[in-house]
N, C-alpha and C positions, 0 to 999 in steps of 0.2 A: 504494500500500500504506500502510495506516494504522498508526501507533504507538498501541497501546491503553493507556489510562490507567485502571487498575482503580479503581472507585469506592470500594472498601473497603480499599485498601492491598494490599501483597503484590507479588510479582514480576509483570512484564508477561507475559501469555500470548503464545503464538505469533502473530505478525502475521497478519492475516486479509485476504484479497483477495476482493472481490465476484466473483460468477459473471458471466460474459459472456453472459448470456441474460436474457430477460424472465421474469417470474414465471409466466406462462401459456404460455411457449414450450415446449410439452411435447414430450419425446422420443417417438419412435414406441415403441409397446409391443405385444408380440405375445402373444396369448392362444390356447391350445388347449383346446377343450372336447371331452370324451369322451362321446359319446352325443347323439342327435338326437331324444330324447323330448321331453316337455313342458319339462323343465328345460333341455335343450340349445337348444330353439327359443326359449325365453324369453331365454336368454343371447344368442342371435343377434339379438334385438330390443334388449335393454337395453345390451349393451356398445357397439355402434355409436352408440346414442342418447346414452349418458352419457360415453363415453371418447373424447376427441379423438385423432386420429392412431393409431387402434388397427388392428392386423392380426389378424383373427379367423379361425380355422379350427375347424370342428366335424366330428369324425370319427365316422361312424356305421357299424357293422359290417353292418347290414341293407341291403336294397335300397330301403327307403323310410323315411320319417320317422314319428315318433310313438311309438316305443317300444312298450311293452306295452299302451298305452291303447286302441289301436284294436281290440283283440281282445275288449274287455269292454264291457258296458253299464253306464254310470254316469249319474246324474241330470244333467238339464238341464246370438233374434230369430226364427229360423225353424226351430227344432227341431220335429220332428214328434211327439215324445213327451217326457214328463218324464224317462223312462228311455230315453235315446237309444240306438240300436243301434250296434254296432261300426262298420259301414260309414258311418253318419252321422257318428260321431265322427271317423273317419279322413278323411272328406270335409271336415269342419270344419278339421282339422289341415292339410290340403293347401291350403285357402283361406287359412288363416293364413300358411302358408309363402309363398304367392304374394303376398299383400297386403304383406308386409314384405320380399319379395325375399330370402328366407333361403337359397335355393339357391346364392347367390353365396358363402356361407360353408360350406355343407354338402358333405362328400365322402362319398357313399354307398359301401357295400361296402369301407369302409376300417376294418379292425379293429385297434385298438391292442393290441399284444402285449407291450409293455414300456415303462416310463417310469422315468427316473432323474434325480435332481437333481444338478447339478454346482455344488458350493459356490463354487469360484473365480470362476465366471462368473455365478452366480445364475440359471442357465437350467435348464429341464427339457428333457431329450432324450428323444424319443419314437420308438419303432419301430412301424410300421404295416404290416399285411399287407393286400394288395389284389390283385385280378386285374390282370394286365398289360393296359394299354389296347389293345395291339395283338393279343396272343396269347390273353389271358384266363387265362394260367397264373399261379398264385399267386406273388407276389414281395413282398419287404419293402423299405420305404423309410423314411427317417428325417426327422424334423422337430424343431424346438426352439422354445421359447417361454419368456418370463419367468414367465408365469402359466399354471397348469394347473387346469382346473375339471373335476372328475369329476361327470358327470351320467348315470351308468350306470343309475340307477333302483333302486328297492326290489325290484321284481319283474321282473327282466330275464333271469334265467337259469333257465328252466323245466327240469324233470327228469321222467323217466319214474319211475313208482312201482316199488319193488323187490318185484315179484310174480313168482313162479315161472312160467315158461312164457309170459310176456306176449308176447314177440316171436315165439313160435311160432304165434300166432293167424293164421288164414288169411283171415279177413274183413277189413273195413276197420278199421284201428287208428289212432286219431287222438289228439292231445293238444290240449287246448283252447287252449294258448298257442302250440304249435308249428304248429298248423294255422290257416291264415289264409283264412277264407271270403270275404274282401273280393274283389269288391264286393258279394257276396251276403250276405244275412242268414242266420242259422242256419235259419230257416224255409225259405228258398229252397234252401239246401244239402240240406235233408231231403226235398225233393220226390220223389227216387227211392226214398225209404225207406218209402213208404206201407205196404208189407207186410213191413217188416223188424223184427227184434228188436234193440233198441238198448240197450246197457248204458252207464250213465254212472257212473264211479267217482269218488267224492268228494262232500262235502257242504258245500263252501265256496261263495264267491260265484259263481264261474264255473259250478260244477255246478248250483247252484240256478237260474241264469238259463237254462242249456242245457235242463234238464228242462222248465221251463215253456214254453220256445220250441218244443220238439220234440214234446211230448205229443200234440198234435192232428195231427201230420204223419207219425207212424210207426205201424207195426202195434202194437208193444208197447214200453214203455220201463220199464227197471228201474234204480233208483238204488241203487248200492252205497255205503252211507253212510260207512263207515270212522270213525264217531264220531257224536256228537250235536251239535246246534246250535240256537241260538235264532233265530227269525224274528220280525221286527217288522212292524207295519203300514207301508205305503209311506211313506218319510220325507217329511214336510211335505205329505202328500197333502191333508189337510183344509184347510190354508192355501191351497194352490194352487187347489183347486176353488172355495173361497169367493171368492178374488180373480178367478177366471174367471167367477163368477156361476152356477156349476152347482148341481145338486141333490146335496147332500152325502150323502144317503141311498143313492145309487147306489154299489154296491160292486164293480162289474165292473172287473177290472184294466185293461180297455181304456179306462176313464175316465181313465187316465194319459196317453192319447194326446191331442194337441192337434187340435182341429177345424180345417178350412181357414180358418174365420172367425177363430179364435184366432191362428193362425199369421200371418194377414194383419194382425191387430191388433198383434202383436209387431213386425212389419216396419214398419208405418206409424205406430206410436205409440211412439217410443223411450222417452219418459218412463214410460209404463205398463210397458214391457218391463223397464226398470231398477227400477221400484218392485216389480214382481213378483219379480225376481231378489233384490233386497235383502230382501224379506219372507221368501223361501224360505231364503236363507242365514242370516238372523237366527235363524230357527228351528233350523237346523242348529247354530248356535253357542249354543243354549240348553240343550244336553243334557249339559254337562260333569258336572253333579252326579250323573248316573246312573253314572258310572264310579268313584265313591267307595264303598268297602266299607261296608256296614252302615248306610248312610243310609236314611231312610224312602223317599226317591225311588228309590234302587236297589232296595229290597225291593218297592215297589209296581210298579216296572217289570217285575220278574220275575213277579209275580203277574198283571199285565195281559197279558204276553206268553204266559204259560202258558194263560190263558183264551182268548186269541186263537187259539193253535195247536190247543187241544183242540176249540174250536168248529169250526174249519175242517176238522179231521180226524175229525169226528163220524161220517162214513160208514165210516171204517176206524180205529176207536179204537186198535187195536193198534199202529198206526204212531206214535201219540203217545208210547206207552211207550218205543219204541225211538229216538225222535228228540228228545224234550224232555230237556234235560240238567239236572243238579243244580247245576252251577256258575252263578255270577251272569251275567246278561245283560251283554254287552260283554267278558267274559273272553276270548272269541274275537272276531274281527272281526264287528261288528254287521251283520246281513244283512237288507236288505229283500228280500222274495221274492214280488213280485206274480205270482200264478198258480201258484206252486210247490206249495203244499199242495193246491190244487185239482187239479193234475196228478197228484199221488200218489193222490188219492182217485178219479181217473177209472178206468173199467173196464180200460183198457189201461195203467195205471200201477201201480207197486209200489215198495216200499222194502225193501231187504235190509240188515239190520244185522249179520249174521254176517260175520266177517272172511273175505276171499278166501283160499282155500288155494292154488289154482293156476288158471292160464288154459290151456285146451287149444287145439287147433287150431280147435275149433268153438264154444267157450263158456267159461263160468266156473263153477268149483266152489268152494263156500264150506266153511268149517271144520265147519259143522253137517252136512256130507255131501250137501247139496243141489246140484244141477247144473242150469244153464239154458243152452240153445243161444243163441248170439248171432250176428247178422250184422254188427253195428257195435259197436265198443267205443270210447268216448270217455273218455280219462283227464283228468279235471279235478282234478289232484292237486298243483297248485301249483308253487312255485319253490324254488330254493336260496336260503334266507334266512340263510345263515351269515355273510354279509359277507366271505367268502373269495373274493376277486376271481379271475377266470380269467386274469389276467395280473399281472405283477410291477409294483409301484410301489416304487422304492427311494428312501429319503430321503437326507438329507445325510450320514448315517453309514453308508450302504449297507444299512440295515435294510429288509427287505421288509415292506410294510404288513400282509401276511397273517400274518407272524410276530408283528408288533407287536400284532395284533388276536386273539391267542390268550391265554386261552380265550374272550375276548369283546372286542369292539371298544370303544375309548374315544375320545372326541372332546371338543372344546370347542364347546358350543352346537350340536353336530351339523354344524358347518361347517368345522372346522379340526382338525389333528392336530399335536402337537409333534413336531419332527424332520422335518417336511415343509413347508419354507418355500414361500411363494407358491402353495400348493395349497389350494383350497377345494372344498367338496362341496355338492351339492344331493341330497336324499334319501339322505344317508348314514345311519349308525347313529343310532337314536333321533330320527328325523325324520318318521316317519309320524304320523298323528293318529287318535284314536278318537272325537273329537267335533269338529264343525266341518267345514271344507272344506280339502282338501289343497292345491289349487292356490294358494290365498292364501299358505300357508306356503312353497311352492316359490318364489313371487315374492319373498318376503322373504329366502330363502336366496340366491337369485341376486342380489338387491339388495345383500346383505351382501358377496358376492364382488366386485360392481361397485364398491362403496365402497372396499374394500381395494385393488383395482386402481387406482382413481383416486388413492388416497393414495400408492401406489408411484410412480405417474407424476408426480403433483403435487410430491411432496417429493424426487424424484430418488433413490429408494431402490433398493438392490440386492435386498433381501429383507425380508419380513415373516413372522415365525414366532411362533405362539402359544406362550406360556410353559407349561412342564410343570406348574407349580403351578396355572395356570388350568384346565388339563385335569383335574387332580386335584380341584379344587373343584367342577367340573361333575359329575364322577363321584360325589362325595359327595352332591351334590344328587339325582342319579338314585337312588342307593341309599336315600335318605331318602324320596323321593317315592313310589315304586311300591308299597312295602308297604301303603300306605293305600288302594290301589286294587283294583278287581276283577281286574285283570290278574295279581295275585299269587296268585290262586286256582289250583287244579289243573285246568287244561284245556290240551289240546294246541293250540298256536297258533304261527304264524310270528312273532308278537311275541317269542316266547322261543326262536327258532331251531327251531321245530317240536317243542319239548319241552313236557311238562306242568308242569314246575317249572324254576326257574332265573332267570337274569338277563333282564329285559325289555330287548331291544336294538333293537326295531323302532319303538317309540313315543316321541314327544316327551313329556317329563315335565310334562304339563299340557295345557291346551286349545289349540286353534288360536290364539285371540286372545291367550293367554298367550305363545305362541311368537312371534307378531308383535311384541308389546311387547318381548320379550327381545332380538329381533334388530334392532329399529328403530334403536337408537343404539349403534353399536359402541364397546366399551370399549378404546380403543387402548392403554391402559396395560397390557393383558393380553398385549401382544406385545413381542417383541424385534426390533430393526431393524439392518440394515446399510446404509450409504450407498453409492451407486454412485460418487460423486466422492471422490477421496482427500483429504478435509477432515474435520476433527473438529467443526466448528461445525454444529450442527443447523439453523441458520437459513440455510445456504448456498442453499437452494432459493428464498429470496426474490429471488435474482437481482440485477439491476441497478437495481431501483427503479421499473420501469415495466411496463406490459402490452404485449403484442405489437401490438394495434391502435393504441396510442398511438405506438409506435415507428415503425410503418409508415404511420400515418394512414389506415388502412383499417378496414373492418368496423364493428361497433357499439361505440360508446364511451359509450353510456348504457344498457347492458344492465340496470343496476340499476333502471331505471324500467319494465321490461317483465317479464311472466311468463317463467319461473317465479320470478324473483328478487323481483318486486314482491309484497309481502305486505300486502294491504289488510285492516286490522282491522275487525271488525264495529262499527257505530255502536251504542253501548250500548242506547239506547232503541228502536233500529230504526225510529224515526220522526223522526229529525232533532233539531232544537233543542228545548230545554227548553220544556215547556208546549204543544207542538203535539200534535195528536190523531192516533193511529194509525188511527182509524176502526173501525167494527164489522165483524165478519165475517172478520177476519184471524186466522189461527190458527197457533200454533207447536206442532206435534204431534210427539211422540216417534215416533209410528207413521208419520205422513205424511212427515216430514223425516228423522227418525231421528238427528238430531244435537243434540237439545235436551233437557235435563233441567232442571226447575225445582223449587226447594224453598224453604221458609220457614225461615230460620235466624236466631234472635235478633232477631226483628222486622224482618228484611230479606228482600226477595224477590230471589232470585238466579237469573239465567239462566246456565246452564253449557253450554258447547259442547264436547263431547268431554272433559268434566271440566275445561274451562278456563273460568274465570269471566270473563264478558264484560259483566256489568252487575250493579249492586247498588242496589236502590231502597228507600228507607224506606217502610214501610207505615203508613198511617193507618187508624183505625177507619172502616169503611164503604168502604174502597177496593176490597174484594174481596167476591165472593159465590161460593158453591160451585156448581159445575155439573158435568156429565158429558158425555162424548162418546158419540154414538150410532153413529158410523161406524168404530169400532175393534173389532178382534176381542175377544171377551169375556175371553180369558185375559190380555190386557194392559190392559184398561180400568181406569183409575184416576180418582180425583177430579180436577177441573180448577178452577183459580182463574180467575174472570173479573175482570180489573182494571177500574178506572174509566176507563182509557185506551181500553177497548173491545177490547183484545187478549185472546185466550184462552191461558193458560199451563198446562201440565201440572205437577202437584205430585208430586214424588217422595215417596211415603208411607213413613215409617219405621214398620215394624210387625214383629211377631214371626213372621208367616207370610208366605211368598212368594206371589206370584200363581200361579194354576194354570199348570202347564207346558203346552206345546203338546200337545194330546191325540193328534195324528197320530203323535207319536213313540212312543206306547204304545197306549192304547185309550180309547174314549169313556167307559169306566167308571171312569177314574182319579178318586180323590177330589178335592174342590174345591181344597184347598190343603194344603201340607205345611210343616212347620217346616224352616227352613234355618239356624237359629241354630247357632253353633259347638258348643254343648253337645250337640246332637243329631248332630254330625258328627265321628266319631273320626278327625280328620286327623292327630293327632300322638301317638297312643298305641300304635302298632304296635311290637312287638318282633321283627318278621319279620327274618330274616337272609338275605342273599344270599351268593354264593360267592366274592366277589372280595377277601376279606380285611378289608373295612371293617366294624367293629362297628356294629350297628344304632344304638347311642346315640352314635356319633361326631359326628353332625350332625343337628340337628332343624330341620325346616322352620319358617319364620316363619308365625305365625298371622295372616296378612294376605294380601290379593290383591296381585298385582304392581302394579296401578295404584290401590291404596287408599292414596293419598298422605297423609302426615302434614302438618298445617298447617305453613307456613313463613312467617316474618316477614322482611320486607325494609324497611330504612330507606334512603331516598335523601336526600342532602344537596344541596339546590339545586333550584329550580323554574324553571330556565332551559330552553332547548330540550332538553338532555339529560334533565333531570328530568321534563319533560312527556312525553317519549318513553317514559321508564321507566314513567310512569303509564299509558301505553297498552299497552305490550308485556308488562309483568309480569302484569297481570290477564288479558290475552289468552292468554298462553302457559303460565302457571303455575297449576295448580289449587290451590284451598285456600290461596291466598296472602293474607297480611295486609300491606298496603303503606302506608307513611307517608312523605310527602315533606315535609321541613322546609325552609322558605324564610325567610331572615332579613328580607327586604324585605316591604313591604305589598302587593306585587303580583307576578305571575308574569312570566316572560320573560327574566330576567337582563339582560345588557347589550344584547341584540339590539334591543330596541325603540327605542333611542336613535339608531340608525344607519340609513342608507339603503343597502341591499344588493340585488343583483338576485335576485328570485324565490326567496328563502329559504323553502322549504316542504318538508315531508316527502315522500318518494317516493310515498306512498299518498294524499296529499292533492291534490285537483284544484281549487284556488281559481282561478276563471276571471274574476274581476272586479277584478283589479289595475288601478289607474289609470295606472300607469307601470311601465316596465321596472325602473327604480330606485325602488322604493316608498319612501314617506316613513316615518319612525319611527312616527308615529301609525297609519299604515295597517298597518305590520307588527305593531304592538302589538294593533291591533284583530283582526288575523288570529289572533294568539296567543290572545286572549280567546275568539274564536269556537271555536278548537280545544279550549280548556279546557271550554267549554260543551258542545260536540258530544260529547266523550268523558266528560263528567261527572267531570272530574279533581279538582274541588275536594273531592270526598269523600275524597281521599287527602292533599290539601295542607293544611299548617298554616302560614299566613302569620305573619310577625313572630315566628318561632321560629328563633332562631339557635343552631346547634350550637356549643358551646364546648369540648367534650372528648369523645373517643371512645377506648375501650380494649377490647382483645380479651381475653376470659377463656378460657384454654386448657382449664380443667376443664369448662366448659359448652359451649364452641364458640360462644359468643355475644359480640356486640359490645354493650358498655354505653355509653350515650350520655347526655350532659348537655346540656340545651337551655335557653337563656335566652329568656324571653318576658314580655310584659306580663301581669300578673294579669288574668284575664277580668273581674273585678269592679272592682278598684281601679286597674288600669293600672300598678301599681308593678312594676318588673322583678323577676322571680323565676326560680329555676332548677328544672327538673323533670328526671326521668330516664326513659329508655326503653331497650329492648334489642331486638336482632334477631339472627338467625343470619347474615344477609347485609347488608353495608354497601356502598352504591353512592355513590361520590364523583362528584358532578355539579356542582361549584362553578364550573366554567368556566375558560377560558383567561384571560379579561380581566374579572375580577370585582372586583378590588381596585384602584380608581383612586387616584391620588396627586397632591398638589399639586407643582408643580415647585419645586426648591430655588433660589429667586430672592430675593435680598435685598429686604426691604421689601414683599414681595408682599401681605401681609395688612394693610399700612398704607394700601392704596388705598381712597379714600373713595367711589369710584363703584361701579357694579355689578360684582362679581367673581364669575364663574361658572366651573364646570368642566364640560366637555362631557359627562362621564360622571356627575357628581354632580348635575347640573341636569336635571330631567325636564320637558321642555316639554309633555308629554302633557296634554290631547289636542290641543294645537296643534302646527303645524309650526314650524320655525325662522323661516320667513318671517312667520308669524302672530305669533310672539313678538316679532319685530323691528318690528312696526307702530309702537310708541311711539318708536322710535329714528330716526325720519326726519331729525331734526336733531342726531343724536348721532355722536360719533367713537368708533369701535369698534376695539379691538385684539384680534387672534386670535393666540395663541402656539402654534406648532406647524406641522408640515407633513406630518403623517400623514393617515390616512384621514378621521378626524373633522374635522380642521382644513380639509382640502380641501373637504369637503361643506358645512361651515359658511360658508366664504368665498363659495362659489358661491351659497349660499342667501341670504346677507345683503347682497351687493354692491348690489343694486338697492333695498334697503330702508333704507339708512343714508346719512348725509351723507358720511362718509368711513370707510374701512376700511384698517387697517394689518395686514399679515400678517407676524409675526415668525417667520421660517422655522426657526431653530435647526438648520439643516443643509440638505442637498440631497436631492432625490427624483425618481424617475421618475414621470411622470403618463401613464398609458396611455389610449388611446382607450376609449370605453365597451365593455365586454366583450360579445362576440357581437352587436355592432351590425349587422354585415353580414348575419348569419343572420336577425336580427329584421327588417331592412328587406326582405330577400328574401321571407321567409315572408308578410309583410304587404303585399307588392307595392308597396313604397315606393321612393322615389329614395334609394339608399344613399349618394349623394354629399353630402347635406346635413349640415351640422355643427351646426345649431341644437340646443341641448340639449332643446328642446321636442319634437324628433323622438323622444325616448325616452318621451313620454307616449302612452298609448293613446287613440285617438279613441273616441267613444261607439259608433260602428259596429263598431270592432275589439273593444271590450269585449262588445258584444252577440254578436258572432260566437263569442268564447270561451265565453260562457254557453250558447249554443244549439248549439254544435258541439263536444262533448267530445273527439271524435276529433281535430279540428284543434287544439284546445287542447293535447292531449298531444303531437301531432306538433311543434307549435311549441316546447313545452318541451324535447322531446328534441333538436331541432335546435339550440336555443340552448345547451344544456348540452354538446352534442357539439363546438361550434365551437372550433377552436384558432387563436388569433391570434398573430401576431408583434408584440409590444408595443414596437417600436422606431421607430414613425413619428416624424418630426421634430417635436420640441417647438418648434424654432426657427420653424417655419411658423406655429404658433399664437401665438407671442410676437413676431410681426413688428412690431407696433405699438410694443413696448418691447423692442428686441433686447437691451438690457443685462440684462434679467431672465434670459435664457437662461444667461448666465455664472454667475449667482448661484444658479440653481435646478437646472440639469442636472448630474447627478453624473458622476464618473469610474468609479464601480463599476458592475458589470453590472446590467442590469435584473433585478429580483426578488431582489437581495441583501437589500434591505429588502422589506417587504410591498408587493406590486404594487398601485398605487392607481388605479382608474378615476376620472377627475375630470371628469365632464360639466359644462361651464360654468366650471371653475376657472381654466384658463389665460385664457379670455375675460374672466373677472372681473378677473384681475391686470392685464390690458391696459386696463381701464376707467379713466376719468379720476379717479374717486374712490377708487382702490385703489393702495396702495403695498406692495411687498415689501421687507422689511428683513432683510438677511442678517447684519448686525453683531450679535454676541451681546448679550444684555441685561445691563446693568451693575446696574441697580437699578430697583425700582418705587417711585415716590413716591406721595403721597396724591392727586396729580392726573394722573399719567401714567407713561411709561416712558422711561428714559434708557439708551442703548446705549453700548457701549465706544468707539465712534467719536466720542462726546461729544454726539451729537444727542439732543434731548429732544422727545417728542411728547405733547401733552396728550390725554387720553382720558376718555370718559364711561363706557365699558364695556370690561372686560377679560375675555376668554373664554380659559381655559387648556384647550387641546386637546392635553394633554401625556401622555396615555396612562395605563397601568396598571402595577402591580407585577408584572413577569413572572418573579419569582424562584422561583415554586412553593413559597415558604415560606408555609405556611398560617397563617391568623390564629388557629388553635386547634390543640390537640394531638390527634394520632392515635397511640396507643400500641399497638405490635404485640405479638406473643406473648412476646417476650423483654424487654418493657418499653422497647423502643426507640421514641423519638419519630420519626415520619417526617420531621420537619423536620431533625433531626440526621442521619438516614439520607441525606437528600437534600443534603448538603453535601460538596463544593463545588458539585455539580450533581445534579439528580435522575436516577435510572435506573429503568427499568421493563421489563416483559416485554410486548412488542407494544403498549406504551402503556396496557395495561389492568390489569396486576397487578404486585405487588411481593412478593418473597419475604420471609417473616417477618410478613406481614399476611394471614392466612388469611381466606377468605370475603369479601374486599374487592376490589371491581372499580371501575375508573375510566372515565369518559368525559371526553374533553378533558383528560387528564392529560399528563405530559411526552411530548414528541415525538408529538403527536397532531393538531396543526393541519396545514393543507395549503397549499402554495404553488401547486399546479396542480390545477385541478378545483374541485369544490364541497365544502364542509365537511359539510353536512347528511348526505349518504350515509355518510360515515365515522362520524359520531355514531350513525347508525342501526345500523351494524355493531358499533360498540363496545358499545352497549346490548344489541344482539342477542347478543353474546358473553357478557355478564354474565347475560342471561336463560338462555342455554344452560347455563352453569355452575351457575346456581341450579336449573334443571330437573334437572341431573345430581345435585346434592346431594339434592334431594327424592326423585328417582326411585330412587336407589341407597341411600337411607337413610344418607347420609354426615354425619358431624359436621363435617368441615372439608375444604376443598380449598385447597391452597397451592402456588403456583408454585415450582418448584425453583430454587435459587440458580444452578445451572449453566445453566439455560435463560435466566434473566435475563442472565447473563454473555454468552451467545452472542448475544443480541439487542443487547447493549451493543457487542459487537465489530462487529456489522453496522452499527450507527449510526455508529461511529467510522470504518468503512471507506467508508461511503456519502458523507458530507457533503464530504470533501476534494475530490471531483470535481465539486462543484456551485458555483453562484455564491454560495451562502450562506456559503461559507468566505472570501470576499473581505472586505476591510476596509470595513465599513459598520456604523454603529451600528444595532442592530435588537433588538427584543424577542425575536426568534428566539434571540439569544445573550445573554439576560439583560440587554439594554440596552447591551451592550458592542460594541466594534468587532471584537474578536477573541475566540476561545474556542469552547467547546463549543456546538453548536446543540442546544438543548433544547426548542424550541417546535414544530418541524416533524416530521411523519412522514417517515421516510427513503425517500421515493418519492412517486409520484403518488397521487391519491385512489383510482383504480381499483386500483392496486397494493395499497393499504391494505385495500380491500374483499376482494381475493383472499386476502390474508394472514390476515384475521380470519374468513373465511367458514367454515372447517373447523377447529375447535379441535383442537390436538394434546394430547389428554388425557394422553399419556405424559410431558408436561412438568410434571406436577403431582404433589404428594404428597397422600395421602388418609388420613383417619381415619374409621372407621365409628362410627355412633351405637350400634349394637347390640353387645353384648359377645360377638361371634363372630369367628372367624378367616376363615371362608369368604367370599370376595369376592362370591359369588353368592347370599348370603342374601336379597338384595333381590328375588329371583325369587318369593319368597313361597310360597303354597300351591298354585300351579299353575293358578290361574284369575284372571280379571279380575272387577272389582267388579260389572259389569253382568250377568255370568253368574251370579255368586253370588246376586244379588238379583232376577234376571230382570226388570230394569228397564233403561231407557236403550237406547242404540244398540248392537246386537251385530253390525252389518254395516258398521261405520265404514270399514273398509278399501276398501269399494266407493264411497266418496264423497270429494269434495275435503275437505281438502287431501291426503289419503292416496292417492286415486286418481290415478295417473300414466298418462295416455293418450299413447302415443308417436305420432309422425307416421306415416302409412301408408307413406310412402316417405321415407327420410331425405334431407334436403337436404345434410347434412354428409358423407354417405358415398355413394360412387358404386358 
């Protein structure tokens, strides 16, 4: 147990004890899902895929899976028709269930009848009615789980219409939802009805499909409309027939069926099948503008649909009068009706618009007094859409959700409800869509529940509950959004609980793509939490500082080098190094690839991937010529720039008119283009009022798209490894970013290129031509320069620009920076100023080297060098020492640099003296055994040349990328015991062991691999001197024991300033200098943030180095954390993000509790402890590298304070106007969710779940 020393004074908090568990030693977690429709089945796939140690049960009241979906015909490898039949959809569901072995989780004929949350235990208790397994008699059982997912569906509770005498009918009485014709189609069911009179009641989606299906199979069919409705041309039909190479002029509804040849093509050409699907769904996601009231698009759609219906009803024009409504298209659910209008016009078809008065034993009488005999009545009259559940769900205060949801339901983002902890919903209130595809939104709703469950498990939480004020803010957003849409017009719709007017409770307030963007990144700050463990410290979940695989030495310990964790950025020019040629004929097409937008901005040509800038090229006159595509659909064809590199890039044209929308959504007569400017779109002018008490002017929508990101500027201090990584990741991940990296030196790379370290490279880089396992400084530096060139990082970097001052301005949310540089023309030092919203500290752990405090040091008349200040590049130390063959050289120090220099120089100089200044452990080469095994070498050899790669081995690395990656993974995974006998290596000079081998534990100081060092000490021309240095004269060094040694060269390998006292001021929001804040020692939050310093993030800040594992992955995750925070700032239109003081305090407690149990707490002088023998460990992460990666992987946004840029109180203002930029402009990719990195394909059978 640690005694905590608060960094800022005040009484000590309660002592804190580490948890006795690994950070990823996850407790079992149980999840109950109600419903086995599409949402429930998706939960059955995603929860086992994403949540370790999960126990999942899916309760389904019916005798089969699939919910309401298999009773309906909805659009589209081997579908027989674009509008698949119910049996075909159900067969697909059963194949899906079998492929993912979902029946191991599903319990059929188990109807949930009651659910109640128990606050003391954090558990949901559920009662289920089922038939007794032995007797079949109904019985109730009980179950419980920490997480409850309601997946009962939007349309799961069908109801009979309230019509007098309905159940007195003596013929066949069916309901479209209650009658399950599976495995037959409706046409097959109707075979016995060839001479029957069939009445279909309703004019919704099901009724329209049934009428068109039955018309040719029955004697007579009458459709009792019960209202009016719009019909549109089959959705995406024009696009589908074009892609299939058909004749577009053919208008037969059967053209929507796929031919055997087309089905075979889908099966045998997965690429074509996916392109076909993406093109279709992209068109679905292009229709959002039609749902906005009063827009030209909406008005033209109405006109086009009216023309379409009147044309198709020309044979019976009176039907048009009774069927075509006056309200806008999409006010009710938009209905494609292939064959429906034709069926009504058939000789055996009819439409009756007069309301039904009564149903008799033999037929139907309408209010107009007419009567018709019927043999079959099919009620296609819909579902209970009130969101009043048929069972109780009682929250933490005993409140029934049905009472909570009166007069209408309220939620947070349609997935959570305050007062109902650990409960998440799919297809809850306001979660259906009017434009786009529903399944994608279901996937993100289930994904949201999975993320919340993972957080519960990962952070050892008892409960997670959305805040009431977050629900209120979403409610305000709903109230502001719908008045501007066609859904607010007077039309009876299940969107409004079956009413003509009132609150829209069925639809998401925006497009499908808008919903995906809103759900993609959970705002954890919108939730309240309870911890399962009886501790106050929020960091208790960090555990004992290790991961489970490290503790047990089992499993994968280099998972960060493999998908899905491996994130390979695009190479900016897509054709490798600068100056090489892409070649002709290569195209980057928005239509073909769907992920690329290109535009010309301020003289630069920009390739954007999903709005994430990945390249910026200066354009010169003559570089480009204008061209066009001939293979893209006319409605998205745009000009193309042809670069001198030979690649074709699409130009995003800024113009006042949008491209023509997909004609198959409306009609071929739609005008060529419509205005889409905001002045033609009354998005924010409605005074419509709803009935929930919120005034219409209480909240106004933002006049921007959810992903119409404002420019954001980022300044990075330092162009070492961290700064270079920032130069790669920020442009890759942050759209519209302006990045500047200031580096005080004349070159990039920081301190790294002066040292020899094993395989230091980014996780995503596969350099396969290293000459040695311990690469030389020049080789490392060359690798860094190649990296800079590959990613064109010099466009961001300003060399010889030293930051001398940084201060945060609270009023603007900006960091003001002063930089010293040489004047570009005169070279005279001058200061300039810059500013940015985000400041990244990447100055490095070991960036400020210092001369040792030794008397007379600078009186030395020979060569005086410092290992960090002397740059031998492009030569190696051995090459630098060529003139020293007759020289006496002294090396001061016994750390990593000294050890490498001694072994490098021993064979090159006349005599070498190593002044040790202490004792140290020298480890055998890291991962040498793994290297020897992988390369099929003799692992017993001790020759340091064994660490060099032969030409054959280097060729193998180059030509076999799979082997190169396996080699790297094996090397990084090896765990060695670094206590082999140094005495054995020092057998020639056994007295050296007494002066070199320490008493403190291995790793108390930085563990040093020293290939060749001990062998060098045993050479005849090398001495180790352990007596402290007394004085340096002009000719050599005198030690305290009175001995004097004459020297020609003195090399000080004496390290850096490890105090974290920066050489410049960083002033936070209260005028506090971070150097003052960090006395007597620095504190931070997870090593990446400091309270009082908003919008500032660090890489390699305090407590961020590692003693176990490799440092580069931790740097990657630190930069990744900063990128995620910056993305949140931009995405949510925030002015500032600042870590809470209490969050920093909790991490400080964790640091204090962790290190006393480690070897670092022993008495040894180390830069880990500011160069002292005792005291606070400030240099190391409190755990292993893998532990650090796990800790940084998922930011806890609830640990931060926020300020909004916009002068609004509503936290969801950033949701904007309900659409995405690509939908607004009809450009770019509108099916990005079907492509990597958003596409997440689970394994067919889980290896992790039995």
